[in-house]
Each structure stands twice: as C-alpha cells, then as structure tokens.
N, C-alpha and C positions, 0 to 999 in steps of 0.2 A: 698253531699250537703254542700254548703258553703255560707257565706254572703260575698258579694263583695262591698266595699265602694268606691265610686268615691269621693276621699278625697280632691280634688281641691276645696277649699272653702266650705267644708261640715261642718255644725255646729253640727252634731249628731254623730261624730266619737266616742266620749267617751261613749255616751249612747249605741251605737251599740256594741262596744267591751265589755262593761259590761254585756249586755244581752247574747252575744255569750259565754262569760265565764260561766255565770249562767247556760245556757242550754247545755254547752259542744259542741257547734257548731263551726266548723272552720271558721275563719274570715280572709279576705285578704283586705288590704288597698292598693289602687292604687293611686299614685299621681305623679306629675312631680317634677323636681329638685327645684322648688321654694318653696316646702313644705318639712318639715321634721317631721318624726314620729319615736319614739323609744318605742317599746313595745316588751318585750322578747317573749311573747307567741302568738303574732299575726304576720302573714306573711305580710311583707311590700314590695311592688313592686314600685320602683321609676323609672320612664321613663324620657327620655330626654324632656326638655321643648320645647313645640311646640304646634301649633294649634291642639287641640283635641287629643294629643298623649296619654294621660291617657284614654280617651274615647275609642280609637281604641284598646288599650291594654286590656281593660275590655271586649269590645265586642268580641274580638278574643278568649278570654279565658273562657267566661261564658258558662254554660251548662243549660239544661232544669231543672236540679235539684237545681239550684242556685237562690238566692235572691240578687238583686242589689239595692243598696241605692244610689240615685242620684236626683239632681234637674234639670238635663239636659234632655230636651224632646227628643232631637236627639239620645242621648245614650239610653234612655228608649226605643225608637222605635227599635233600633238595638237589644237590649237585649230581648225585647218581641218577635222579629222575631226568636230568637234562642230558645224560649220556656221558658225563665227565668221569674220569678216573679220580678216585679220592684216596689219599694216603694219610694215615695217622702219623703223628709226630714220633711214634715209637717204631715205625717202619712196617706196620702191617696195613693191608689195603682193605678199605670198606668195599663190600660187594653186595649184590642183590641177595646173596645167600646169608650174610651175617647182619645186615642193617636192621632187620625187624627184631632180632634178638637183642641187639644193642639198644634200640629204642625202648623196648620193653623193660630192659634192665634199668635204663635211665628213669623211666616212669615209676618203677617199683622203688627205686632209691628216693625219688622225690616224695612219694607217699610215705615212706619210712621216716624221712626227715620232717615232713609236715605233721606227723603224729607226735613230734617232740623228741624223737630219738636222735642220738648222735651217731655219726659214722666217722670212721677214721679218714683222715685226709690222705691225699696222695703221698707216696714215698718220694724222697728226694731224687731228682733226676740223676741218672748215672751216665757215665761215658759209654757204657755198653748200649744204652738206649740211643744215644747219638750215633754210634757206629752202626747199629741196626737200621736206623733211619737213612743214614748216608748210603749204605749198601743197597737198600731197597730203591731209593731214588736214582742212584747211579745206574742200577740195572734197568729201570724204566727208561731213563734217558738214553742209555746205550742202545736199547731196543729201538727207540724212536729214530736215533741218528742212523743206525745201520739198516733199519727196515722201513722207515718212513711213517710208521704208525705206532700208536700205543696199543 
C-alpha cells in the first residue's frame, strides 16, 4: 500500500507527506518537469512535460491497495478502474457512484468554454479545505493501520 500524489498543481503535498510519515506509509510524488520536489524520504517520480504525462504514469503504476490524491477527474476514473481509492484535495472521495456525474460535468464545462463562454475560476483555497483533506486522509490511514486494509 502506498499513497500516490498527482503533484502537478496539488496544494496538499505537504499535508499528505506529513501524514504518510506519521503513519509510516510509503508515499510517491509524481510530477512533470515543470515542478520540482526534494524530500529525502519520499519517492519522487518526474516525467517528461506533456499533456497528461504524469496522469498516465500514475494510472499505469497504481494498484488496488493504493490511495491516489488528485483533483483530476479523468485520472480519478482511471485509478478507480484499477481498484485504487482516490481522494480529492478537498477531502471527498471519488467513487463508482460519483465519477460518472463528475466526468459529465467536466465535459459540459469543456463544451461551454469551447463555445466561447467564460466560466468563473476556482475560489482561493481555504484552510478549511486543507483541514477537511487532512481529516479525510488521516481517517483513511488510521483505518489502514488498525485494520490492515483500506
């Protein structure tokens, strides 16, 4: 079991690595060459910069025992198909019950933008979002440590 972070634009890398250290869970950060991370005790995989290159590296390496941290609905879908658990950076979990609606919403947003219309960008990240993420990941890791499975 390991935690895999889609680190391209991920605001919860530090929170995740701290919790992994606390629970002695292996952690892997995957990013492209436009990002740099240096952590002695964390595995860092840097892939060539390219459309979804980090996502494909993650999807190809994840197993059913892993937890993936991402905000990317497409990557979440690929990881769910491989049996992994997937956690959004805001602390909610992607599941087989919500992924189709999320992908449909993403597609509708793409079509809206492609028609020349503008959408509001995301709101500024809050400490409440960080706290919700930390609580959700800690609950997952505590369950793993005490019960041996996710």
